[in-house]
N, C-alpha and C positions, 0 to 999 in steps of 0.2 A: 831563389826565386821568393823564401822568404821575405827577403832584401822589397818585394813588389806586395807584397799582402802587407805588410808594415808601410809602407811608403803610403799605398792606399788606405789605411785603416784612418794613417796621418789627414794625408789629405781630406777623409772625410769629417773629422774632428776637427781643425779650422773652418772647414766650411757650412755649418750647419741649417742647407738651405732644406726649407719643408719644414712638413709637423715631426714629430720627433715617429711618428708610425715610417713617415718617408723617409727616415736618415739611414732608421733601423734595415730598413728594405734595401735600400741603395747602397747600405756600408756590404749586408751578405751576397746582393748582386754584384758587386767588385770583386768582394775576395771568394767567390765563386768562378769568377772570367779569371783574375791569376792563379787559381790551381788547373782551371784547364788552358788556361796557353802552359802551363807546367809541364801538363801531361802532353801538349801537341809538339814536346821541343825544343820553347823559349826558354829556356834556364834563368838568363842573366838579363832579364830588362828591370827599368827601374820604371819610376811612372812616369818617367818622362821617352819614355821608350816606344809609346803606341803607333804604332803603323799600319793602313790599311790594311795590308797584311795578316795583323792579329783580330782585328774585326769581320776579316772576309771569313775567317778560319771558327771563330768563336759561332757567323749566323750557320756555317754550314754544320756545324756537330750539332746545335739546338734543333734544326731543318731536321739532321738523322736519326734526334733520338723523340721524335714526333710530338714536341713541344705544341700545346693551344698557342693561338695568335697571340693572344692577351698578357702572356709570359713572354714570348721572346719582346714584344714592344714594350714593357715594363724593364727587360733588361735592356734593352737599345737605349733606355730613356737612361739607363745606367752609364752608360760605355760609351753616351752623347756630353754627358755632366762632367766624366774624369775626363775627355775630349778638351772641354771647355776650360776645366777650372787648370790645364797644364799649356792651355792657349794653341790648341792645335784642332778647331773646333772643325776643319775642312777633312784630319783624318776620318770620319763618319760621314755616310753620306748625309743632303738631310732627309731627302723620302725615304721612309722604310721598304715601299712596291720597289728601290734599286738592289734591294735583298728578297724578293722574292715574296716578302711580307705579305700578306691578305690583310684587306682592310677587318678590323677588328666588328667581330656580331654584334653590334647593339640594341636590338630587340629579341629582349627573352621567345625562344621557341618552344619550352615545355618550362612547369615551375620550378623555381628553386629555392619557395617556401620550404620554410622547417618550423612545427612546431616544436617547441619545449617542452618537452617531457615529465612529469614526474618523478616518473620511476629512475628517471637520468638524474635530474636537479638530487634527489637523492643522494647520488651515491658521493656527489658535492661536499667535501669535508668544510672545507673553508667558509667561514659564513661571508667574507665579502664578495666571495668568486661568486656562491650564490644567488646572492640582489644582486649586484652585476650582469648576471647573466638576465634574471626575471627583468630586470629592467629595460636590457637589452628587446625582449617579445613584446614587453607591455606599452615602449614609448617609441620602436626602432629606432634606437641608439644605435652607435657606432661602437664598442670593445671599445675606445680610449675615452669615448665620452664615458661610457657606463663607470668607469675606473677611476677616473678625475673629476665629477662629479659631487659637489658638494650638494645631497639633499633639503639641508636644512632651508640652504640662499636659497636653492631651483623651486621652491615650492611657491609656488607667486597666488596658491588658492585653484583658478579651471585651467592653469597653465603649467607645463612644465618651462623654466626657461632655464636655457644653457649659455652659458660665459665664451666668451670668442677664442679665450684661453682650452677650452676642452676640447674645440670643434676643428676637426678638417677645414683648412683653411681661413682661421679664424676666423668664421662667420656666426654669430649668434644670432639664437631663433627660439622663437618657442611651440610647446609643442602640449595639445588639451590634452584635460586630463578628461576624460567621459566616459571610462567603465570603475566600478566596483573594484578590479581588479589591478586596476591603476592604483588609485585612491589606498589598495591594502599595501602593492609592493613599494609606494612612496613610502606614507607610515612607518615600513619597519627598514625602509632605508633611513630611514631621522634616528629611528632610536638604534641601531647601528651606532650610524657616525658621527651623534651627536652633532658638532656644531663646525665637523669638519668633514673630509674626502669621504670613499671608500677606497684609502687608500687607510692600511692599519700607520698607527703612529709609527711604528719601528720599522718600518718600510717604505722603500724609496718607492716611482712609480715605475719606473723599471723591474722594481723586484716583485712588485704586487704585479706586474707587466704575465712575469714568469712564470709565478704560481699562482694564476689564473689561469695560463695556455695549461699548466702541468695539473691543474685542476680537471680541466675540460676533456682531454686527453684520456683521463683515469676511467673520468665518467663513461667517454664512452661518447662525446658531444664534441661535433667538429662541424665545420662550415657554419660557424654563427653568423656569419652576415643573413644567412638566411632566416634570420630571424627576424631582419629587416625587410626579407621580402613579403615575408607572412604580413610583417605588418600594413604594410604599404596593398597590398591583396585583400586585406580584411579592411581596410580603411577607401578600399576605391569601392568595394560591394555599398561598404553605409551610408556611402556618397552619391552611390550611381542606381543601386537598387538592382545590381544584377554584376557576375561574373567578372573579375579578369580576362583577357581574353586568353591569358599562359596560363589559365585557373583554368578551362574551359568553356568562358564566357564567349558573347560572339565578339565576333573581329571587327574594329575599327569602320571598315570598307561596309557592314552589313548592319549599321546606325541608321538613324534616322537622322535627318537634320535637326530635330531638338534634342536628339540622342545624344549628338556628337557632342554641341554645346556645352550637355550636363557632364559629357566622357573632357574636356576640355576645362571646364573648372575643375572637377576632380582630380586631374594632375594637378592643374597648378597648387592648387591643397598640397598635395600629395608633397609634394616637389618642395615647398618650401618645410612640412614638416620631416621631412630626410635630411634637411641642411644641404641641396642644390640647387643651383642659382634657372637652369633652364628646364620647362614642360617637358622634353623630348628626354632626360634619361630617365623617365618612369618609364617608357619603355624597357627598357633593364628588367625592370621587376614586376610588371602589368603585360608587359607583351604589345601588342598593336595590332 
């Protein structure tokens, strides 16, 4: 089975589809799948040996473990990628419901917002990781963006410009600089990075990412994506004048016609600032 792990790793390295984070997650999923197939008794597989019985077995195990729908769907995406790369697309059914996988919940039922606490930040010893965390909280950046960013280049006065090579899906965008807190962290980021990025000169992106993850774990800072949720909810309140539904504000059906228009415009703005293409995605952060 070591051969399967190795062959899947090589398959991933030869086919670098998607962002670095996507590639890294895919490789992790396929490595896990190989180990779980071995545990299920399939000990002499190669990368081209994938069959429907293997997929069925993995899905049954994931169901039995009570994994979240989103987690199982992400793993299914990895299996479909594997099948496609070996020319066996039909090994994995096209529809997740064929495996009893429910539709993912795209509307937040409760708030996942997280505030970056000063007491937690004080436990982060690496200044680059600390500034990356503060940029995530202040501008709603993704983790990769907050590490790859070149603050001096990104500072365009009243907006923070993000290059396509830093962002998910290669979509450049601009985030407004509105508050004193944002100006302060941006100035400190520029002072630290100089004309470069928030990756130290002696580190690669991967090395700095690992350092960031270690620093967060040691400081007890988990689920950093919650900072984007907090950013979205803060912006929603600024733009509408009331709390987001996920934060205890009125549901969309409770709004007047005038308020619904304000709600729609706010969601479009927030979607653009977060780097999403569709207004509907904001329901994940704000509720509906």
